[in-house]
Structure formats: structure tokens, C-alpha cells
KOLKOLPA-877233 format. One record per residue (C-alpha): residue number from 0; residue in three letters; x, y, z. Coordinates in nm, 2 decimals. Layout:
N
NUM	ALA	X	Y	Z
...
//
This chain:
167
0	UNK	-3.15	-1.68	-0.09
1	UNK	-2.89	-1.43	-0.03
2	UNK	-2.51	-1.49	-0.03
3	UNK	-2.37	-1.71	0.25
4	UNK	-2.51	-1.96	0.49
5	UNK	-2.85	-1.87	0.62
6	UNK	-3.05	-2.05	0.89
7	UNK	-3.11	-2.33	0.63
8	UNK	-2.89	-2.37	0.32
9	UNK	-3.11	-2.28	0.02
10	UNK	-2.95	-2.53	-0.21
11	UNK	-3.06	-2.81	0.02
12	UNK	-3.42	-2.71	-0.04
13	UNK	-3.39	-2.77	-0.42
14	UNK	-3.73	-2.91	-0.52
15	UNK	-3.61	-3.06	-0.85
16	UNK	-3.51	-2.93	-1.19
17	UNK	-3.86	-2.97	-1.33
18	UNK	-3.99	-2.71	-1.09
19	UNK	-3.73	-2.44	-1.13
20	UNK	-3.67	-2.20	-1.41
21	UNK	-3.39	-1.98	-1.26
22	UNK	-3.15	-2.00	-0.98
23	UNK	-3.17	-1.67	-0.80
24	UNK	-2.96	-1.51	-0.53
25	UNK	-2.95	-1.16	-0.37
26	UNK	-2.61	-0.99	-0.35
27	UNK	-2.53	-0.70	-0.13
28	UNK	-2.20	-0.52	-0.05
29	UNK	-2.20	-0.63	0.32
30	UNK	-2.02	-0.87	0.54
31	UNK	-1.91	-0.96	0.89
32	UNK	-1.59	-1.13	0.78
33	UNK	-1.28	-1.03	0.98
34	UNK	-1.07	-0.73	0.87
35	UNK	-1.33	-0.61	0.62
36	UNK	-1.63	-0.40	0.73
37	UNK	-1.64	-0.18	0.93
38	UNK	-1.30	-0.03	0.87
39	UNK	-1.13	0.17	1.14
40	UNK	-1.20	0.55	1.16
41	UNK	-0.83	0.61	1.08
42	UNK	-0.83	0.38	0.77
43	UNK	-0.65	0.53	0.47
44	UNK	-0.82	0.53	0.13
45	UNK	-0.58	0.24	0.03
46	UNK	-0.68	0.03	0.33
47	UNK	-1.05	0.09	0.26
48	UNK	-0.99	-0.01	-0.10
49	UNK	-0.81	-0.33	0.01
50	UNK	-1.09	-0.42	0.25
51	UNK	-1.35	-0.37	-0.03
52	UNK	-1.15	-0.60	-0.26
53	UNK	-1.12	-0.86	0.01
54	UNK	-1.50	-0.85	0.06
55	UNK	-1.55	-0.91	-0.31
56	UNK	-1.30	-1.19	-0.33
57	UNK	-1.34	-1.37	0.00
58	UNK	-1.71	-1.32	0.06
59	UNK	-1.91	-1.22	-0.24
60	UNK	-1.73	-1.45	-0.49
61	UNK	-1.57	-1.73	-0.30
62	UNK	-1.75	-1.78	0.03
63	UNK	-1.91	-2.13	0.07
64	UNK	-2.23	-1.99	-0.09
65	UNK	-2.09	-1.70	-0.28
66	UNK	-2.15	-1.61	-0.65
67	UNK	-1.90	-1.88	-0.77
68	UNK	-2.10	-2.15	-0.58
69	UNK	-2.44	-2.03	-0.71
70	UNK	-2.30	-2.00	-1.07
71	UNK	-2.18	-2.36	-1.05
72	UNK	-2.50	-2.47	-0.89
73	UNK	-2.71	-2.32	-1.16
74	UNK	-2.49	-2.47	-1.44
75	UNK	-2.51	-2.81	-1.27
76	UNK	-2.89	-2.79	-1.29
77	UNK	-2.90	-2.65	-1.64
78	UNK	-3.06	-2.32	-1.52
79	UNK	-2.97	-1.96	-1.59
80	UNK	-2.86	-1.75	-1.29
81	UNK	-3.08	-1.45	-1.18
82	UNK	-2.98	-1.18	-0.94
83	UNK	-3.32	-1.03	-0.84
84	UNK	-3.17	-0.79	-0.59
85	UNK	-2.82	-0.65	-0.57
86	UNK	-2.68	-0.33	-0.43
87	UNK	-2.45	-0.13	-0.22
88	UNK	-2.52	-0.10	0.15
89	UNK	-2.45	0.16	0.41
90	UNK	-2.55	0.02	0.75
91	UNK	-2.55	0.19	1.08
92	UNK	-2.34	-0.09	1.22
93	UNK	-2.07	-0.03	0.96
94	UNK	-2.09	-0.37	0.80
95	UNK	-2.17	-0.23	0.45
96	UNK	-1.92	-0.10	0.19
97	UNK	-2.08	0.24	0.15
98	UNK	-2.00	0.44	-0.17
99	UNK	-1.81	0.16	-0.34
100	UNK	-1.77	0.20	-0.72
101	UNK	-1.55	-0.11	-0.71
102	UNK	-1.85	-0.32	-0.62
103	UNK	-2.05	-0.17	-0.90
104	UNK	-1.77	-0.25	-1.15
105	UNK	-1.74	-0.60	-1.02
106	UNK	-2.11	-0.67	-1.04
107	UNK	-2.12	-0.53	-1.40
108	UNK	-1.83	-0.76	-1.50
109	UNK	-2.00	-1.06	-1.34
110	UNK	-2.35	-1.00	-1.49
111	UNK	-2.22	-0.93	-1.84
112	UNK	-1.98	-1.23	-1.85
113	UNK	-2.16	-1.49	-2.07
114	UNK	-1.99	-1.77	-1.87
115	UNK	-2.21	-1.68	-1.57
116	UNK	-2.54	-1.71	-1.77
117	UNK	-2.71	-1.43	-1.58
118	UNK	-3.06	-1.41	-1.73
119	UNK	-3.15	-1.09	-1.54
120	UNK	-3.05	-0.87	-1.25
121	UNK	-3.21	-0.58	-1.07
122	UNK	-3.03	-0.31	-0.86
123	UNK	-3.23	-0.26	-0.54
124	UNK	-3.26	0.12	-0.57
125	UNK	-3.43	0.18	-0.23
126	UNK	-3.35	0.31	0.11
127	UNK	-3.57	0.09	0.33
128	UNK	-3.79	0.32	0.54
129	UNK	-3.72	0.29	0.92
130	UNK	-3.43	0.05	0.84
131	UNK	-3.06	0.11	0.84
132	UNK	-3.01	-0.04	0.50
133	UNK	-2.92	0.23	0.25
134	UNK	-2.89	0.13	-0.12
135	UNK	-3.04	0.41	-0.33
136	UNK	-2.84	0.54	-0.63
137	UNK	-3.11	0.75	-0.79
138	UNK	-3.33	0.89	-0.51
139	UNK	-3.55	1.11	-0.73
140	UNK	-3.70	1.42	-0.57
141	UNK	-3.69	1.55	-0.21
142	UNK	-3.99	1.65	0.00
143	UNK	-4.00	1.99	-0.17
144	UNK	-3.99	1.84	-0.52
145	UNK	-3.62	1.93	-0.59
146	UNK	-3.38	1.67	-0.73
147	UNK	-3.24	1.48	-0.43
148	UNK	-2.88	1.36	-0.40
149	UNK	-2.76	1.01	-0.35
150	UNK	-2.53	0.93	-0.06
151	UNK	-2.33	0.72	-0.32
152	UNK	-2.22	0.97	-0.58
153	UNK	-1.91	0.78	-0.70
154	UNK	-2.10	0.46	-0.73
155	UNK	-2.40	0.63	-0.90
156	UNK	-2.16	0.77	-1.16
157	UNK	-2.00	0.42	-1.21
158	UNK	-2.35	0.26	-1.25
159	UNK	-2.46	0.52	-1.51
160	UNK	-2.14	0.47	-1.70
161	UNK	-2.15	0.09	-1.70
162	UNK	-2.52	0.02	-1.72
163	UNK	-2.66	0.31	-1.93
164	UNK	-2.84	0.23	-2.25
165	UNK	-2.70	0.41	-2.55
166	UNK	-2.97	0.59	-2.75
//
């Protein structure tokens, strides 16, 4: 499942603890909640930051099927939590948070907090071809073989700083 209520609540399809190893949920920086995304064209940096924080608190963490719900659900069933897909999102309709290092920082804090029992997570480092969902932090090479640039430079820097492996 992904965060929030879908056509059918995923927790109501639980087959039984003996059939499940992990409770997994996808997490993206997007919402349709009021006064969040999209922000007005005239929004100040402070207003954009406040809206992003509101998305994290009211939607990603504490919506009826947000991360707090899934963490508690996994613990109730004695299973570790998995986040098989997570990422930023820039959407043509404006309902994504764009270059949002705050989201990267919050996800890092969440997945590294032992209380959440996150067994694994995977950043969805892809721009879906032909789709308006933009997530990619490390795009690789352009069509001429030159290093390409991400449309999320601040978030890419935050991701490298927080998730890089020390060698």
C-alpha cells in the first residue's frame, strides 16, 4: 500500500501473521490536503516551508493511514516495517513537494529510529517515463553521455549527507 486511504484499506486485507514477514508501505512527498500542495505562485519561502512541514505532520505521519498508523500496525503484528518505495515528487498538478530537503531529513530520522523497526527502505530514484511523477536524485548521464543534473539539488545534497556510507 501507499499512505492514506486507497480504494480498499490495505490493513483490512491482512491475511494473517503466519503469511507475512514485513509490513510495507510506500511514502511519497505528495498530498491533496487543504493548504498544502500546491502552494500559491506568490508563496514566500517561509510559507512553502510551513506547508511542507504541515504535509509531513498531518499527512505523512498522522493521517488515518500514515506512518504512525503503519508503525503501530506492524508492531501489533510483531513484524518489522519496510518502506519499499519512498521519494520526493514533482507533479505537473503541483501536488508534490518538489525539491524538499525537509522531507529527506524527516525520512532519514524515521527510518533510523530503532523504535520504528524499519527493516529496509529504498529511495525510488526514477523519473517515470511519460508520467508527471518526478523523483530522481541521481540521474546519471544525459543523452550525450555527460553527467546530468537532478531537478532536486538541495534534496540530493541532503540525501548524500544523511545516507552516504563512510569508507
